[in-house]
Gaussian input, Z-matrix of N, CA and C with variables (Angstrom, degrees):
# hf/3-21g

backbone

0 1
 N
 C     1     B1
 C     2     B2     1     A1
 N     3     B3     2     A2     1     D1
 C     4     B4     3     A3     2     D2
 C     5     B5     4     A4     3     D3
 N     6     B6     5     A5     4     D4
 C     7     B7     6     A6     5     D5
 C     8     B8     7     A7     6     D6
 N     9     B9     8     A8     7     D7
 C    10    B10     9     A9     8     D8
 C    11    B11    10    A10     9     D9
 N    12    B12    11    A11    10    D10
 C    13    B13    12    A12    11    D11
 C    14    B14    13    A13    12    D12
 N    15    B15    14    A14    13    D13
 C    16    B16    15    A15    14    D14
 C    17    B17    16    A16    15    D15
 N    18    B18    17    A17    16    D16
 C    19    B19    18    A18    17    D17
 C    20    B20    19    A19    18    D18
 N    21    B21    20    A20    19    D19
 C    22    B22    21    A21    20    D20
 C    23    B23    22    A22    21    D21
 N    24    B24    23    A23    22    D22
 C    25    B25    24    A24    23    D23
 C    26    B26    25    A25    24    D24
 N    27    B27    26    A26    25    D25
 C    28    B28    27    A27    26    D26
 C    29    B29    28    A28    27    D27
 N    30    B30    29    A29    28    D28
 C    31    B31    30    A30    29    D29
 C    32    B32    31    A31    30    D30
 N    33    B33    32    A32    31    D31
 C    34    B34    33    A33    32    D32
 C    35    B35    34    A34    33    D33
 N    36    B36    35    A35    34    D34
 C    37    B37    36    A36    35    D35
 C    38    B38    37    A37    36    D36
 N    39    B39    38    A38    37    D37
 C    40    B40    39    A39    38    D38
 C    41    B41    40    A40    39    D39
 N    42    B42    41    A41    40    D40
 C    43    B43    42    A42    41    D41
 C    44    B44    43    A43    42    D42
 N    45    B45    44    A44    43    D43
 C    46    B46    45    A45    44    D44
 C    47    B47    46    A46    45    D45
 N    48    B48    47    A47    46    D46
 C    49    B49    48    A48    47    D47
 C    50    B50    49    A49    48    D48
 N    51    B51    50    A50    49    D49
 C    52    B52    51    A51    50    D50
 C    53    B53    52    A52    51    D51
 N    54    B54    53    A53    52    D52
 C    55    B55    54    A54    53    D53
 C    56    B56    55    A55    54    D54
 N    57    B57    56    A56    55    D55
 C    58    B58    57    A57    56    D56
 C    59    B59    58    A58    57    D57
 N    60    B60    59    A59    58    D58
 C    61    B61    60    A60    59    D59
 C    62    B62    61    A61    60    D60
 N    63    B63    62    A62    61    D61
 C    64    B64    63    A63    62    D62
 C    65    B65    64    A64    63    D63
 N    66    B66    65    A65    64    D64
 C    67    B67    66    A66    65    D65
 C    68    B68    67    A67    66    D66
 N    69    B69    68    A68    67    D67
 C    70    B70    69    A69    68    D68
 C    71    B71    70    A70    69    D69
 N    72    B72    71    A71    70    D70
 C    73    B73    72    A72    71    D71
 C    74    B74    73    A73    72    D72
 N    75    B75    74    A74    73    D73
 C    76    B76    75    A75    74    D74
 C    77    B77    76    A76    75    D75
 N    78    B78    77    A77    76    D76
 C    79    B79    78    A78    77    D77
 C    80    B80    79    A79    78    D78
 N    81    B81    80    A80    79    D79
 C    82    B82    81    A81    80    D80
 C    83    B83    82    A82    81    D81
 N    84    B84    83    A83    82    D82
 C    85    B85    84    A84    83    D83
 C    86    B86    85    A85    84    D84
 N    87    B87    86    A86    85    D85
 C    88    B88    87    A87    86    D86
 C    89    B89    88    A88    87    D87
 N    90    B90    89    A89    88    D88
 C    91    B91    90    A90    89    D89
 C    92    B92    91    A91    90    D90
 N    93    B93    92    A92    91    D91
 C    94    B94    93    A93    92    D92
 C    95    B95    94    A94    93    D93
 N    96    B96    95    A95    94    D94
 C    97    B97    96    A96    95    D95
 C    98    B98    97    A97    96    D96
 N    99    B99    98    A98    97    D97
 C   100   B100    99    A99    98    D98
 C   101   B101   100   A100    99    D99
 N   102   B102   101   A101   100   D100
 C   103   B103   102   A102   101   D101
 C   104   B104   103   A103   102   D102
 N   105   B105   104   A104   103   D103
 C   106   B106   105   A105   104   D104
 C   107   B107   106   A106   105   D105
 N   108   B108   107   A107   106   D106
 C   109   B109   108   A108   107   D107
 C   110   B110   109   A109   108   D108
 N   111   B111   110   A110   109   D109
 C   112   B112   111   A111   110   D110
 C   113   B113   112   A112   111   D111
 N   114   B114   113   A113   112   D112
 C   115   B115   114   A114   113   D113
 C   116   B116   115   A115   114   D114
 N   117   B117   116   A116   115   D115
 C   118   B118   117   A117   116   D116
 C   119   B119   118   A118   117   D117
 N   120   B120   119   A119   118   D118
 C   121   B121   120   A120   119   D119
 C   122   B122   121   A121   120   D120
 N   123   B123   122   A122   121   D121
 C   124   B124   123   A123   122   D122
 C   125   B125   124   A124   123   D123
 N   126   B126   125   A125   124   D124
 C   127   B127   126   A126   125   D125
 C   128   B128   127   A127   126   D126
 N   129   B129   128   A128   127   D127
 C   130   B130   129   A129   128   D128
 C   131   B131   130   A130   129   D129
 N   132   B132   131   A131   130   D130
 C   133   B133   132   A132   131   D131
 C   134   B134   133   A133   132   D132
 N   135   B135   134   A134   133   D133
 C   136   B136   135   A135   134   D134
 C   137   B137   136   A136   135   D135
 N   138   B138   137   A137   136   D136
 C   139   B139   138   A138   137   D137
 C   140   B140   139   A139   138   D138
 N   141   B141   140   A140   139   D139
 C   142   B142   141   A141   140   D140
 C   143   B143   142   A142   141   D141
 N   144   B144   143   A143   142   D142
 C   145   B145   144   A144   143   D143
 C   146   B146   145   A145   144   D144
 N   147   B147   146   A146   145   D145
 C   148   B148   147   A147   146   D146
 C   149   B149   148   A148   147   D147
 N   150   B150   149   A149   148   D148
 C   151   B151   150   A150   149   D149
 C   152   B152   151   A151   150   D150
 N   153   B153   152   A152   151   D151
 C   154   B154   153   A153   152   D152
 C   155   B155   154   A154   153   D153
 N   156   B156   155   A155   154   D154
 C   157   B157   156   A156   155   D155
 C   158   B158   157   A157   156   D156
 N   159   B159   158   A158   157   D157
 C   160   B160   159   A159   158   D158
 C   161   B161   160   A160   159   D159
 N   162   B162   161   A161   160   D160
 C   163   B163   162   A162   161   D161
 C   164   B164   163   A163   162   D162
 N   165   B165   164   A164   163   D163
 C   166   B166   165   A165   164   D164
 C   167   B167   166   A166   165   D165
 N   168   B168   167   A167   166   D166
 C   169   B169   168   A168   167   D167
 C   170   B170   169   A169   168   D168
 N   171   B171   170   A170   169   D169
 C   172   B172   171   A171   170   D170
 C   173   B173   172   A172   171   D171
 N   174   B174   173   A173   172   D172
 C   175   B175   174   A174   173   D173
 C   176   B176   175   A175   174   D174
 N   177   B177   176   A176   175   D175
 C   178   B178   177   A177   176   D176
 C   179   B179   178   A178   177   D177
 N   180   B180   179   A179   178   D178
 C   181   B181   180   A180   179   D179
 C   182   B182   181   A181   180   D180
 N   183   B183   182   A182   181   D181
 C   184   B184   183   A183   182   D182
 C   185   B185   184   A184   183   D183
 N   186   B186   185   A185   184   D184
 C   187   B187   186   A186   185   D185
 C   188   B188   187   A187   186   D186
 N   189   B189   188   A188   187   D187
 C   190   B190   189   A189   188   D188
 C   191   B191   190   A190   189   D189
 N   192   B192   191   A191   190   D190
 C   193   B193   192   A192   191   D191
 C   194   B194   193   A193   192   D192
 N   195   B195   194   A194   193   D193
 C   196   B196   195   A195   194   D194
 C   197   B197   196   A196   195   D195
 N   198   B198   197   A197   196   D196
 C   199   B199   198   A198   197   D197
 C   200   B200   199   A199   198   D198
 N   201   B201   200   A200   199   D199
 C   202   B202   201   A201   200   D200
 C   203   B203   202   A202   201   D201
 N   204   B204   203   A203   202   D202
 C   205   B205   204   A204   203   D203
 C   206   B206   205   A205   204   D204
 N   207   B207   206   A206   205   D205
 C   208   B208   207   A207   206   D206
 C   209   B209   208   A208   207   D207
 N   210   B210   209   A209   208   D208
 C   211   B211   210   A210   209   D209
 C   212   B212   211   A211   210   D210
 N   213   B213   212   A212   211   D211
 C   214   B214   213   A213   212   D212
 C   215   B215   214   A214   213   D213
 N   216   B216   215   A215   214   D214
 C   217   B217   216   A216   215   D215
 C   218   B218   217   A217   216   D216
 N   219   B219   218   A218   217   D217
 C   220   B220   219   A219   218   D218
 C   221   B221   220   A220   219   D219
 N   222   B222   221   A221   220   D220
 C   223   B223   222   A222   221   D221
 C   224   B224   223   A223   222   D222
 N   225   B225   224   A224   223   D223
 C   226   B226   225   A225   224   D224
 C   227   B227   226   A226   225   D225
 N   228   B228   227   A227   226   D226
 C   229   B229   228   A228   227   D227
 C   230   B230   229   A229   228   D228
 N   231   B231   230   A230   229   D229
 C   232   B232   231   A231   230   D230
 C   233   B233   232   A232   231   D231
 N   234   B234   233   A233   232   D232
 C   235   B235   234   A234   233   D233
 C   236   B236   235   A235   234   D234
 N   237   B237   236   A236   235   D235
 C   238   B238   237   A237   236   D236
 C   239   B239   238   A238   237   D237
 N   240   B240   239   A239   238   D238
 C   241   B241   240   A240   239   D239
 C   242   B242   241   A241   240   D240
 N   243   B243   242   A242   241   D241
 C   244   B244   243   A243   242   D242
 C   245   B245   244   A244   243   D243
 N   246   B246   245   A245   244   D244
 C   247   B247   246   A246   245   D245
 C   248   B248   247   A247   246   D246
 N   249   B249   248   A248   247   D247
 C   250   B250   249   A249   248   D248
 C   251   B251   250   A250   249   D249
 N   252   B252   251   A251   250   D250
 C   253   B253   252   A252   251   D251
 C   254   B254   253   A253   252   D252
 N   255   B255   254   A254   253   D253
 C   256   B256   255   A255   254   D254
 C   257   B257   256   A256   255   D255
 N   258   B258   257   A257   256   D256
 C   259   B259   258   A258   257   D257
 C   260   B260   259   A259   258   D258
 N   261   B261   260   A260   259   D259
 C   262   B262   261   A261   260   D260
 C   263   B263   262   A262   261   D261

   B1=1.4403
   B2=1.5111
   B3=1.2814
   B4=1.4895
   B5=1.5172
   B6=1.3150
   B7=1.4493
   B8=1.5450
   B9=1.3326
   B10=1.4510
   B11=1.5324
   B12=1.3178
   B13=1.4290
   B14=1.5138
   B15=1.3282
   B16=1.4285
   B17=1.5146
   B18=1.2936
   B19=1.4804
   B20=1.5355
   B21=1.3261
   B22=1.4974
   B23=1.5237
   B24=1.3198
   B25=1.4901
   B26=1.5087
   B27=1.3502
   B28=1.4508
   B29=1.5104
   B30=1.2979
   B31=1.4854
   B32=1.5466
   B33=1.3399
   B34=1.4922
   B35=1.5272
   B36=1.3377
   B37=1.4624
   B38=1.5216
   B39=1.3307
   B40=1.4501
   B41=1.5252
   B42=1.3496
   B43=1.4662
   B44=1.5341
   B45=1.2970
   B46=1.4730
   B47=1.5359
   B48=1.3324
   B49=1.4441
   B50=1.5456
   B51=1.3159
   B52=1.4479
   B53=1.5460
   B54=1.3701
   B55=1.4649
   B56=1.5360
   B57=1.3449
   B58=1.4543
   B59=1.5306
   B60=1.3277
   B61=1.4407
   B62=1.5380
   B63=1.3127
   B64=1.4886
   B65=1.5185
   B66=1.3319
   B67=1.4746
   B68=1.5314
   B69=1.3507
   B70=1.4821
   B71=1.5168
   B72=1.2884
   B73=1.4544
   B74=1.5109
   B75=1.2965
   B76=1.5069
   B77=1.5446
   B78=1.2815
   B79=1.4962
   B80=1.5355
   B81=1.3143
   B82=1.4687
   B83=1.5429
   B84=1.3020
   B85=1.4487
   B86=1.5103
   B87=1.3286
   B88=1.4700
   B89=1.5576
   B90=1.3176
   B91=1.4774
   B92=1.4928
   B93=1.3404
   B94=1.4388
   B95=1.5391
   B96=1.3364
   B97=1.4594
   B98=1.5330
   B99=1.3228
   B100=1.4648
   B101=1.5235
   B102=1.3263
   B103=1.4745
   B104=1.5241
   B105=1.3077
   B106=1.4655
   B107=1.5508
   B108=1.3133
   B109=1.4777
   B110=1.5074
   B111=1.3559
   B112=1.4462
   B113=1.5219
   B114=1.3250
   B115=1.4710
   B116=1.4815
   B117=1.3082
   B118=1.4354
   B119=1.5405
   B120=1.3068
   B121=1.4851
   B122=1.5326
   B123=1.3218
   B124=1.5011
   B125=1.4853
   B126=1.3224
   B127=1.4629
   B128=1.4843
   B129=1.3292
   B130=1.4603
   B131=1.5172
   B132=1.3407
   B133=1.4285
   B134=1.5357
   B135=1.3235
   B136=1.4688
   B137=1.5054
   B138=1.3455
   B139=1.4850
   B140=1.5003
   B141=1.3429
   B142=1.4465
   B143=1.5105
   B144=1.3055
   B145=1.4744
   B146=1.5222
   B147=1.3146
   B148=1.4603
   B149=1.5379
   B150=1.3354
   B151=1.5065
   B152=1.5180
   B153=1.2992
   B154=1.4681
   B155=1.5188
   B156=1.3083
   B157=1.4731
   B158=1.5253
   B159=1.3272
   B160=1.5045
   B161=1.5152
   B162=1.3484
   B163=1.4357
   B164=1.5157
   B165=1.2878
   B166=1.4753
   B167=1.4957
   B168=1.2824
   B169=1.4572
   B170=1.5392
   B171=1.3030
   B172=1.4730
   B173=1.5607
   B174=1.2870
   B175=1.4549
   B176=1.5150
   B177=1.3127
   B178=1.4449
   B179=1.5054
   B180=1.3516
   B181=1.4641
   B182=1.5418
   B183=1.3489
   B184=1.4559
   B185=1.5317
   B186=1.3186
   B187=1.4687
   B188=1.5327
   B189=1.3333
   B190=1.4635
   B191=1.5590
   B192=1.2931
   B193=1.4967
   B194=1.5217
   B195=1.3008
   B196=1.4709
   B197=1.5597
   B198=1.2904
   B199=1.4625
   B200=1.5432
   B201=1.3337
   B202=1.4717
   B203=1.5483
   B204=1.3328
   B205=1.4752
   B206=1.5283
   B207=1.3163
   B208=1.4605
   B209=1.5288
   B210=1.3116
   B211=1.4859
   B212=1.5485
   B213=1.3471
   B214=1.4798
   B215=1.5158
   B216=1.3260
   B217=1.4915
   B218=1.5411
   B219=1.2971
   B220=1.4659
   B221=1.5403
   B222=1.3318
   B223=1.4420
   B224=1.5383
   B225=1.3344
   B226=1.4752
   B227=1.5219
   B228=1.3330
   B229=1.4741
   B230=1.5163
   B231=1.3329
   B232=1.4653
   B233=1.5472
   B234=1.3062
   B235=1.4592
   B236=1.5063
   B237=1.3229
   B238=1.4588
   B239=1.5329
   B240=1.2666
   B241=1.4775
   B242=1.5509
   B243=1.3003
   B244=1.4463
   B245=1.5187
   B246=1.3286
   B247=1.4634
   B248=1.5211
   B249=1.3083
   B250=1.4819
   B251=1.5358
   B252=1.2899
   B253=1.4532
   B254=1.5382
   B255=1.3229
   B256=1.4625
   B257=1.5283
   B258=1.2875
   B259=1.4790
   B260=1.5097
   B261=1.3029
   B262=1.4624
   B263=1.5046
   A1=107.66
   A2=116.73
   A3=122.50
   A4=108.00
   A5=116.29
   A6=121.08
   A7=109.98
   A8=116.01
   A9=121.66
   A10=108.79
   A11=120.13
   A12=122.14
   A13=110.97
   A14=118.92
   A15=121.24
   A16=111.98
   A17=117.10
   A18=121.55
   A19=109.87
   A20=115.37
   A21=119.60
   A22=110.41
   A23=115.83
   A24=120.71
   A25=110.80
   A26=116.56
   A27=119.56
   A28=111.76
   A29=115.44
   A30=120.14
   A31=110.62
   A32=114.50
   A33=119.31
   A34=111.50
   A35=115.76
   A36=121.24
   A37=111.56
   A38=115.10
   A39=119.88
   A40=110.54
   A41=116.28
   A42=119.49
   A43=110.34
   A44=117.82
   A45=120.99
   A46=109.83
   A47=117.85
   A48=121.51
   A49=111.93
   A50=116.50
   A51=121.88
   A52=107.25
   A53=116.47
   A54=118.71
   A55=111.15
   A56=115.89
   A57=120.09
   A58=117.30
   A59=117.72
   A60=119.94
   A61=113.05
   A62=118.40
   A63=120.99
   A64=110.58
   A65=118.76
   A66=119.49
   A67=114.17
   A68=115.31
   A69=117.10
   A70=111.51
   A71=117.44
   A72=121.28
   A73=113.05
   A74=115.23
   A75=120.50
   A76=111.44
   A77=119.44
   A78=121.29
   A79=109.80
   A80=116.87
   A81=119.46
   A82=109.50
   A83=116.25
   A84=119.56
   A85=111.80
   A86=115.96
   A87=121.92
   A88=107.88
   A89=116.88
   A90=120.47
   A91=111.83
   A92=118.15
   A93=121.70
   A94=110.59
   A95=116.52
   A96=121.16
   A97=111.32
   A98=114.41
   A99=121.21
   A100=111.38
   A101=114.46
   A102=119.93
   A103=111.38
   A104=116.02
   A105=119.72
   A106=111.18
   A107=116.46
   A108=117.84
   A109=113.57
   A110=115.87
   A111=119.15
   A112=113.02
   A113=115.05
   A114=119.48
   A115=112.03
   A116=117.59
   A117=121.57
   A118=112.86
   A119=114.81
   A120=118.94
   A121=111.17
   A122=115.40
   A123=119.69
   A124=111.88
   A125=117.46
   A126=123.76
   A127=112.51
   A128=119.14
   A129=122.67
   A130=113.05
   A131=118.74
   A132=122.17
   A133=112.87
   A134=114.94
   A135=122.95
   A136=110.59
   A137=114.93
   A138=120.89
   A139=106.46
   A140=115.59
   A141=120.68
   A142=111.24
   A143=116.99
   A144=121.54
   A145=110.17
   A146=114.53
   A147=119.11
   A148=111.72
   A149=114.06
   A150=118.27
   A151=109.92
   A152=117.46
   A153=121.28
   A154=111.35
   A155=116.93
   A156=121.01
   A157=109.97
   A158=117.52
   A159=121.74
   A160=108.77
   A161=117.75
   A162=122.63
   A163=111.29
   A164=117.66
   A165=122.08
   A166=109.46
   A167=120.72
   A168=124.55
   A169=111.69
   A170=117.14
   A171=121.80
   A172=109.39
   A173=116.17
   A174=121.51
   A175=110.23
   A176=120.17
   A177=122.68
   A178=111.56
   A179=116.91
   A180=120.01
   A181=110.55
   A182=116.01
   A183=120.00
   A184=110.60
   A185=116.57
   A186=119.73
   A187=111.17
   A188=116.09
   A189=120.55
   A190=110.60
   A191=114.86
   A192=118.90
   A193=110.95
   A194=118.18
   A195=121.78
   A196=109.10
   A197=115.65
   A198=118.79
   A199=110.60
   A200=115.94
   A201=120.70
   A202=109.97
   A203=114.41
   A204=118.44
   A205=110.61
   A206=117.18
   A207=120.37
   A208=110.12
   A209=116.71
   A210=121.01
   A211=109.96
   A212=115.10
   A213=117.91
   A214=111.13
   A215=116.20
   A216=120.26
   A217=108.89
   A218=116.37
   A219=121.28
   A220=109.29
   A221=118.38
   A222=120.98
   A223=110.87
   A224=116.23
   A225=119.79
   A226=110.95
   A227=117.24
   A228=119.30
   A229=111.56
   A230=116.72
   A231=119.35
   A232=110.51
   A233=114.83
   A234=120.31
   A235=112.25
   A236=116.84
   A237=121.57
   A238=111.39
   A239=115.29
   A240=119.60
   A241=110.41
   A242=117.11
   A243=120.05
   A244=110.89
   A245=117.98
   A246=121.15
   A247=111.30
   A248=116.82
   A249=118.65
   A250=109.95
   A251=119.25
   A252=122.23
   A253=109.54
   A254=116.55
   A255=118.22
   A256=111.80
   A257=115.13
   A258=121.53
   A259=108.55
   A260=117.90
   A261=122.46
   A262=110.19
   D1=157.08
   D2=179.46
   D3=-74.29
   D4=143.58
   D5=-175.95
   D6=-76.16
   D7=149.96
   D8=-179.64
   D9=-59.08
   D10=-38.88
   D11=-179.46
   D12=-61.27
   D13=-40.44
   D14=177.22
   D15=-63.39
   D16=-38.95
   D17=177.38
   D18=-65.12
   D19=-43.55
   D20=178.85
   D21=-60.90
   D22=-44.61
   D23=-178.91
   D24=-62.63
   D25=-42.82
   D26=179.11
   D27=-66.64
   D28=-40.35
   D29=178.62
   D30=-61.25
   D31=-42.75
   D32=178.46
   D33=-64.09
   D34=-40.75
   D35=178.31
   D36=-61.85
   D37=-41.73
   D38=178.98
   D39=-65.46
   D40=-40.71
   D41=-179.68
   D42=-68.33
   D43=-27.59
   D44=-179.62
   D45=-69.30
   D46=-21.15
   D47=-178.64
   D48=-82.81
   D49=-1.07
   D50=-176.69
   D51=-68.87
   D52=139.80
   D53=179.80
   D54=-61.03
   D55=152.23
   D56=-177.04
   D57=-51.07
   D58=-33.05
   D59=-178.31
   D60=-69.11
   D61=-14.15
   D62=-177.59
   D63=-111.93
   D64=16.13
   D65=-178.25
   D66=-59.43
   D67=-30.21
   D68=-179.42
   D69=-67.27
   D70=-18.81
   D71=178.55
   D72=-94.81
   D73=9.89
   D74=-175.53
   D75=-58.69
   D76=-43.76
   D77=-178.00
   D78=-63.76
   D79=-42.77
   D80=178.49
   D81=-64.84
   D82=-43.90
   D83=-179.74
   D84=-62.13
   D85=-41.41
   D86=-179.37
   D87=-60.87
   D88=-45.81
   D89=177.43
   D90=-62.18
   D91=-42.28
   D92=179.76
   D93=-65.95
   D94=-44.18
   D95=176.55
   D96=-57.02
   D97=-48.13
   D98=-179.93
   D99=-56.98
   D100=-47.48
   D101=-179.26
   D102=-63.45
   D103=-43.47
   D104=-179.43
   D105=-67.02
   D106=-39.73
   D107=175.87
   D108=-63.86
   D109=-44.90
   D110=178.18
   D111=-60.65
   D112=-42.97
   D113=178.39
   D114=-63.81
   D115=-45.63
   D116=-179.28
   D117=-63.64
   D118=-41.92
   D119=-178.76
   D120=-68.98
   D121=-34.30
   D122=177.41
   D123=-61.17
   D124=-36.16
   D125=-178.89
   D126=-74.49
   D127=-18.41
   D128=-178.00
   D129=-76.16
   D130=-14.58
   D131=-179.60
   D132=53.28
   D133=53.56
   D134=-178.98
   D135=-78.28
   D136=156.03
   D137=175.98
   D138=-121.42
   D139=160.24
   D140=176.21
   D141=-73.98
   D142=161.87
   D143=177.18
   D144=-57.77
   D145=-40.80
   D146=-178.53
   D147=-61.28
   D148=-45.98
   D149=177.80
   D150=-62.29
   D151=-41.48
   D152=176.93
   D153=-58.70
   D154=-47.03
   D155=-177.23
   D156=-65.11
   D157=-38.94
   D158=178.29
   D159=-61.05
   D160=-48.61
   D161=-178.49
   D162=-65.20
   D163=-32.96
   D164=177.54
   D165=-67.59
   D166=-42.10
   D167=174.60
   D168=-62.50
   D169=-44.01
   D170=176.95
   D171=-58.79
   D172=-46.31
   D173=-179.72
   D174=-63.17
   D175=-41.93
   D176=177.85
   D177=-61.84
   D178=-45.97
   D179=179.71
   D180=-64.21
   D181=-39.35
   D182=178.58
   D183=-63.71
   D184=-43.58
   D185=178.37
   D186=-60.16
   D187=-43.08
   D188=178.90
   D189=-61.63
   D190=-43.48
   D191=178.44
   D192=-62.87
   D193=-42.56
   D194=178.33
   D195=-60.27
   D196=-43.45
   D197=-179.70
   D198=-62.16
   D199=-41.43
   D200=177.30
   D201=-61.11
   D202=-46.68
   D203=-178.28
   D204=-64.53
   D205=-37.67
   D206=178.32
   D207=-61.36
   D208=-41.23
   D209=178.20
   D210=-64.10
   D211=-40.91
   D212=179.75
   D213=-64.86
   D214=-40.50
   D215=179.13
   D216=-63.69
   D217=-44.60
   D218=-179.23
   D219=-60.91
   D220=-42.80
   D221=178.68
   D222=-63.69
   D223=-41.80
   D224=179.23
   D225=-65.71
   D226=-40.74
   D227=177.98
   D228=-63.32
   D229=-37.42
   D230=177.25
   D231=-64.62
   D232=-44.06
   D233=177.76
   D234=-59.57
   D235=-46.08
   D236=177.02
   D237=-61.88
   D238=-44.27
   D239=-179.70
   D240=-63.79
   D241=-40.01
   D242=179.74
   D243=-68.56
   D244=-35.67
   D245=-179.99
   D246=-78.59
   D247=-23.31
   D248=-179.03
   D249=-87.80
   D250=-16.16
   D251=179.52
   D252=-61.37
   D253=138.40
   D254=-179.89
   D255=-66.89
   D256=135.87
   D257=-178.12
   D258=-96.31
   D259=134.39
   D260=-179.31
   D261=-99.88

C-alpha cells in the first residue's frame, strides 16, 4: 500500500496548484485531496511489492509443475498408445 507520507506529499502538491485567489482555502483543499486520495487508493485493492514478488514466485513454481505434469501425461499417453497398438 502507498505510504501515508506519500499521500500527504501528493495532497500538498495538488493544493499548491490552487490559483492565488483560493490560497486561504489551501488547508481545507489539502485535507480534501488527502481524503480523496486515501479513499481512491483503498478501492484499488493494491498489494505490496513483497506480496507481489511472493505471488510471482508461487506462479512460477506452479507453471513449472504444470509443465512437468504435462510431460508425464504425454509419456503415459504414448505408453498407452504403444500398448494398445495391435501386435502382429
